[in-house]
C-alpha positions as CSV (number, residue, x, y, z in Angstrom):
1,M,4.9,-79.0,54.9
2,T,6.7,-80.5,57.6
3,L,9.2,-83.4,56.8
4,R,10.3,-86.0,59.2
5,R,13.7,-86.8,60.1
6,R,14.0,-90.1,57.1
7,E,12.7,-87.9,54.7
8,L,14.8,-85.0,55.7
9,L,16.2,-84.2,52.0
10,R,19.7,-85.9,50.9
11,G,22.9,-84.0,51.1
12,A,24.9,-84.5,48.2
13,A,26.9,-87.3,46.9
14,T,30.5,-87.7,46.8
15,G,31.5,-90.4,44.0
16,M,34.7,-89.6,43.2
17,A,37.3,-91.3,40.5
18,G,40.4,-91.0,39.1
19,A,43.4,-93.8,38.7
20,G,41.1,-96.0,38.5
21,L,40.0,-96.2,42.0
22,S,37.6,-94.1,44.3
23,A,37.4,-92.7,47.5
24,G,33.7,-92.1,49.5
25,L,33.9,-89.4,51.4
26,A,31.1,-87.4,51.8
27,G,27.3,-88.0,51.7
28,C,24.7,-89.0,49.1
29,T,23.7,-88.8,45.0
30,D,20.7,-86.7,45.4
31,V,20.1,-82.9,45.9
32,Q,16.5,-82.1,46.9
33,E,15.1,-78.7,48.7
34,F,13.3,-78.0,51.4
35,A,9.4,-76.9,50.6
36,E,10.2,-72.9,51.6
37,D,8.2,-71.6,54.4
38,A,8.4,-67.4,55.3
39,D,10.6,-67.9,58.8
40,P,11.6,-64.2,60.0
41,R,14.4,-66.6,61.7
42,G,16.3,-67.2,58.4
43,H,18.4,-70.6,58.9
44,P,16.7,-72.7,61.3
45,L,20.0,-74.0,62.6
46,A,21.6,-70.1,63.5
47,G,22.3,-69.3,66.9
48,T,23.0,-72.0,69.3
49,T,22.5,-75.0,68.3
50,T,22.4,-78.2,70.6
51,V,24.3,-81.3,68.9
52,V,23.8,-84.9,70.5
53,I,26.3,-88.1,69.4
54,D,24.8,-91.7,68.3
55,D,27.7,-93.9,68.6
56,Q,26.5,-97.1,66.4
57,S,29.9,-98.4,65.1
58,E,32.5,-100.1,66.3
59,S,35.1,-97.5,65.9
60,T,38.1,-97.0,68.1
61,H,38.9,-93.5,67.1
62,D,37.8,-90.5,69.5
63,L,34.5,-90.0,68.2
64,E,34.0,-87.2,70.9
65,A,36.5,-85.3,69.8
66,I,35.7,-85.8,66.4
67,T,33.0,-84.7,66.3
68,D,33.8,-81.6,69.2
69,T,36.1,-80.5,67.0
70,S,34.3,-80.3,63.8
71,L,31.4,-78.7,65.9
72,S,34.3,-76.0,66.7
73,F,35.6,-75.5,63.4
74,W,31.8,-74.5,62.1
75,T,31.4,-72.6,65.4
76,E,34.4,-70.4,64.2
77,N,33.7,-70.5,60.5
78,A,30.3,-70.3,59.6
79,G,29.6,-66.9,59.6
80,Q,32.6,-66.6,56.7
81,Y,31.2,-69.7,55.2
82,A,27.7,-70.2,55.5
83,G,26.8,-66.5,56.1
84,F,25.4,-66.8,59.2
85,E,26.4,-67.2,62.8
86,V,26.1,-70.4,64.8
87,E,26.9,-71.3,68.3
88,F,27.2,-75.2,68.3
89,R,26.9,-76.9,71.7
90,R,27.2,-80.6,72.7
91,V,24.8,-82.2,74.7
92,G,24.6,-85.5,76.4
93,D,22.2,-88.4,75.3
94,G,18.8,-86.2,75.3
95,S,17.9,-88.1,78.3
96,G,17.9,-85.5,80.3
97,D,17.8,-82.3,77.6
98,A,15.6,-80.6,76.0
99,D,15.2,-82.7,72.2
100,P,18.8,-81.9,70.5
101,D,18.8,-80.0,67.4
102,V,21.2,-81.9,65.8
103,E,21.8,-85.7,65.5
104,I,25.3,-86.9,64.2
105,E,25.2,-91.0,63.9
106,F,28.2,-92.8,63.4
107,L,28.0,-96.1,61.5
108,D,30.3,-98.8,60.5
109,S,29.1,-99.2,56.6
110,R,27.6,-97.7,54.3
111,E,25.1,-100.1,54.0
112,E,24.1,-98.8,57.2
113,L,23.9,-95.1,56.2
114,D,19.3,-95.0,56.3
115,G,18.9,-91.4,55.5
116,C,20.2,-92.6,51.6
117,Q,19.4,-95.9,51.0
118,E,17.6,-95.6,48.2
119,H,20.4,-92.7,46.7
120,S,23.6,-95.4,47.6
121,T,26.6,-95.8,45.7
122,D,29.6,-97.5,46.8
123,N,31.6,-94.2,46.8
124,I,29.2,-93.0,50.0
125,L,30.2,-92.4,53.4
126,G,28.3,-89.8,54.9
127,C,24.7,-88.5,54.5
128,A,22.7,-85.7,55.7
129,P,20.2,-82.9,54.9
130,L,21.6,-79.8,53.2
131,I,19.6,-76.9,55.0
132,K,18.5,-74.1,53.1
133,E,17.3,-70.7,54.7
134,N,13.9,-70.6,55.7
135,N,13.2,-74.3,55.4
136,R,11.6,-75.6,58.0
137,I,12.3,-78.8,60.0
138,D,11.9,-81.4,62.2
139,R,14.8,-81.9,65.2
140,P,16.6,-83.7,65.6
141,V,18.2,-83.4,61.4
142,V,20.1,-86.4,61.5
143,A,24.0,-86.5,59.8
144,E,25.3,-90.1,58.9
145,V,28.7,-90.7,59.2
146,V,30.4,-94.1,58.1
147,A,33.3,-94.1,61.2
148,T,34.6,-97.7,61.1
149,G,37.9,-98.9,59.0
150,R,39.0,-95.0,57.9
151,P,42.0,-93.1,59.4
152,S,40.2,-90.6,62.2
153,G,41.2,-87.6,59.4
154,E,38.8,-88.4,57.0
155,V,36.5,-89.5,59.9
156,E,36.6,-85.8,61.1
157,I,36.3,-84.5,57.1
158,T,33.2,-86.7,56.8
159,T,32.0,-85.2,59.9
160,K,32.5,-81.6,59.1
161,H,31.6,-82.4,55.8
162,E,28.3,-83.4,56.8
163,I,27.3,-80.8,59.3
164,G,28.6,-78.1,56.3
165,H,25.4,-79.8,54.5
166,L,23.1,-79.0,57.6
167,L,24.4,-75.2,57.4
168,G,23.3,-75.3,53.8
169,L,26.8,-76.1,52.0
170,G,26.4,-77.6,48.9
171,H,29.9,-79.4,46.7
172,D,31.0,-76.3,45.2
173,A,31.4,-74.2,48.3
174,E,33.9,-73.4,50.1
175,P,36.4,-74.4,52.2
176,A,36.8,-76.8,49.0
177,Y,39.1,-79.6,50.9
178,I,36.0,-80.0,53.1
179,M,33.2,-79.4,50.9
180,S,34.3,-80.1,47.2
181,N,33.2,-83.0,45.2
182,R,36.5,-83.5,43.9
183,I,38.8,-86.2,45.4
184,E,41.8,-83.7,44.3
185,D,40.0,-81.1,46.2
186,R,39.6,-83.4,49.1
187,L,43.2,-84.9,50.0
188,P,45.7,-83.4,50.1
189,E,48.9,-85.4,48.6
190,Y,46.5,-87.3,46.3
191,E,48.4,-88.4,43.3
192,A,51.0,-89.4,45.8
193,R,48.5,-91.4,47.6
194,V,47.4,-92.6,43.8
195,D,51.5,-93.4,43.6
196,V,51.3,-95.8,46.4
197,L,48.5,-97.9,46.1
198,D,49.8,-97.6,42.5
199,A,53.2,-100.0,43.8
200,F,51.8,-101.6,46.1
201,R,49.1,-103.1,43.3
202,A,52.4,-103.9,40.9
203,G,53.8,-106.0,44.0
204,W,50.4,-107.9,44.6
205,S,50.3,-108.7,40.9
206,A,54.1,-109.8,41.1
207,R,53.2,-111.7,44.0
208,N,50.2,-113.4,42.1
209,D,52.5,-114.2,39.0
210,G,54.8,-115.4,41.1
211,T,52.2,-118.0,42.7
212,R,51.4,-119.0,40.0
213,A,54.5,-119.9,38.4
214,Y,55.5,-121.5,42.2
215,N,52.2,-123.7,41.9
216,E,53.5,-124.6,38.1
217,G,56.9,-125.8,39.5
218,I,54.6,-127.9,42.4
219,G,52.4,-129.8,39.8
220,Y,55.6,-130.4,37.8
221,W,57.4,-131.7,41.0
222,N,54.6,-134.1,42.0
223,D,55.0,-135.3,38.3
224,D,58.7,-136.7,38.9
225,A,59.4,-134.0,36.2
226,Y,62.2,-132.3,38.4
227,Q,64.3,-130.7,35.1
228,Q,60.9,-129.4,34.0
229,A,60.2,-127.7,37.4
230,I,63.5,-125.9,37.7
231,D,62.4,-122.8,35.5
232,P,58.8,-122.0,36.9
233,F,60.5,-122.1,40.9
234,E,63.3,-120.2,39.1
235,R,60.9,-117.2,37.5
236,S,59.0,-117.4,41.0
237,R,61.8,-116.7,42.9
238,D,62.2,-113.9,40.6
239,L,58.9,-112.4,40.6
240,Y,58.9,-112.7,44.3
241,Q,62.2,-110.8,44.8
242,S,61.0,-108.0,42.4
243,I,58.0,-107.7,45.5
244,E,60.7,-105.7,47.3
245,G,61.1,-102.9,44.6
246,H,58.0,-102.1,44.9
247,I,57.3,-101.6,48.7
248,A,60.6,-99.4,47.9
249,T,59.1,-97.6,45.6
250,A,55.8,-97.3,47.9
251,E,57.9,-96.1,50.9
252,E,59.6,-93.5,48.9
253,A,56.3,-92.0,47.4
254,A,55.2,-91.9,51.1
255,T,57.4,-89.4,52.5
256,A,54.9,-87.0,50.5
257,F,53.4,-87.5,53.7
258,E,55.5,-86.2,56.0
259,E,55.4,-82.7,55.5
260,M,51.6,-82.3,54.3
261,Q,48.7,-80.4,55.5
262,R,46.6,-82.4,57.2
263,P,48.9,-85.4,58.0
264,E,46.3,-87.0,60.1
265,T,43.9,-88.0,56.9
266,V,46.9,-90.9,56.4
267,D,47.0,-93.6,58.7
268,R,51.0,-94.1,58.2
269,E,52.2,-95.8,61.5
270,R,49.7,-98.7,60.0
271,L,50.7,-98.1,56.1
272,Q,54.6,-98.3,57.6
273,R,53.1,-101.1,59.7
274,Y,51.7,-102.7,56.3
275,F,55.1,-102.3,54.5
276,D,57.1,-104.1,56.9
277,T,54.6,-107.2,57.1
278,A,54.4,-107.1,52.9
279,R,58.4,-106.9,52.5
280,T,58.0,-110.2,55.5
281,V,55.8,-111.9,53.0
282,A,57.9,-111.5,50.5
283,D,61.0,-112.7,51.9
284,L,59.2,-116.1,52.7
285,L,58.1,-116.4,49.8
286,I,61.8,-116.0,47.8
287,E,63.2,-118.1,50.2
288,A,60.5,-121.0,49.5
289,A,61.1,-120.5,45.8
290,E,64.5,-120.7,45.7
291,N,64.6,-123.7,47.8
292,M,62.3,-125.5,45.9
293,R,64.6,-124.4,43.0
294,A,67.3,-126.1,44.6
295,A,65.5,-128.9,45.9
296,A,64.6,-129.6,41.6
297,E,67.7,-129.1,40.7
298,A,69.3,-131.3,43.2
299,M,66.2,-134.0,42.9
300,A,67.6,-133.7,39.0
301,D,71.3,-134.5,39.6
302,G,70.1,-137.9,41.9
303,D,71.1,-135.4,44.9
304,R,68.0,-136.4,47.2
305,I,69.5,-136.3,50.4
306,T,69.5,-132.0,49.7
307,A,66.7,-132.8,47.7
308,R,64.9,-133.0,50.8
309,D,66.6,-130.8,53.0
310,R,65.9,-127.5,50.4
311,Q,62.5,-129.6,50.3
312,Q,61.3,-129.2,54.0
313,A,63.0,-125.6,54.1
314,A,60.4,-125.0,51.3
315,N,57.5,-126.0,53.5
316,D,59.0,-124.4,56.6
317,A,59.2,-120.7,54.8
318,L,55.5,-121.7,53.5
319,Q,54.2,-123.0,57.2
320,E,55.8,-119.5,58.9
321,L,53.8,-117.2,56.1
322,D,50.5,-119.5,56.9
323,G,51.0,-117.3,60.6
324,I,51.1,-113.8,58.6
325,D,48.0,-111.5,57.3
326,G,49.7,-110.0,55.0
327,P,48.3,-106.6,53.3
328,S,46.1,-106.3,50.4
329,P,45.5,-103.5,48.2
330,A,42.0,-102.5,50.6
331,D,44.1,-102.4,53.3
332,I,46.7,-100.0,51.8
333,G,43.4,-97.9,50.1
334,R,42.1,-98.0,53.2
335,A,45.1,-96.5,55.7
336,L,45.7,-94.0,52.4
337,G,42.3,-92.6,53.1
338,L,40.8,-94.5,49.5
339,V,38.0,-96.7,50.0
340,R,36.8,-98.2,47.6
341,E,37.0,-101.7,48.3
342,E,35.3,-103.7,45.8
343,E,37.9,-102.3,43.1
344,L,40.6,-103.0,45.7
345,D,40.4,-105.8,47.1
346,E,41.6,-108.9,45.0
347,G,42.1,-112.6,46.2
348,S,45.5,-113.8,46.1
349,D,46.0,-117.6,46.5
350,G,48.9,-118.4,48.2
351,P,51.7,-121.0,46.8
352,S,51.1,-124.9,47.6
353,G,53.3,-127.2,50.3
354,S,55.3,-129.8,48.7
């Protein structure tokens, strides 16, 4: 029996949980097998195998370079890990060549993974058939990889992972850092990544708590209850000040990435940019809360001039804050290669102006 390209067996899924989050790095949840027809050639991709890229994504990564690196890895290592030799050769778009053996599709989101929608989970970022020796296949066989919004190193690992499935390797196969279904095997310095994210999420929680206290103070302020407004504004300021400590903790944990293997699996430049922006946001929040605390205290003492000036300074800080796109835990998670976005995205209401 010959299977059509969209009926190809689905490669195995990578749904990985740890520390309250998950990273989706590979393929689908269902593993089936092709009907094995006698084929003296052995594995259908053995020998010279042509590959074409179908880039359907908005990714800014060099996907040709990622593909070439991934294909070179398996050309050099298929004999050791898959048990047969393969020479991958990338060709053009197919218009001037014979039909390629393999097509690698780069996509924007997991919802676009056509080959494994019926098996899709939130953690899937790639899909490919698991092809065994003596399987008969229609060509091209398709490997799909989500390329947008992820560090380039993780896109490369997923690409290698899906090619590994094409070569018949499952999640218990070596090399573990490419094929394993365990996030601890797939991501170097996994615990450090979790520590960074946890520290940032603690800062995010402090920001939300501080904003609730700030808005409580605004409520008293608007009711002319100035003495009562002082305490929530002070609590808000203290909570905002704690954010800087959480950012410092995250930065310290991130030093583990400096000497780790495969440093490209973390977008360190983007991560540092997020830390810097989060610190700027914290400074402006502190400024707003402290100025409103001082304004409420001045109004309680009958000093309207000072109160007006401090109120204006608070509103200036909030206006500046409106022009800054502060990072969320989901942003940090993506830079770290931890991508369970629905677990990471948490709304944060901004403090109200007065």
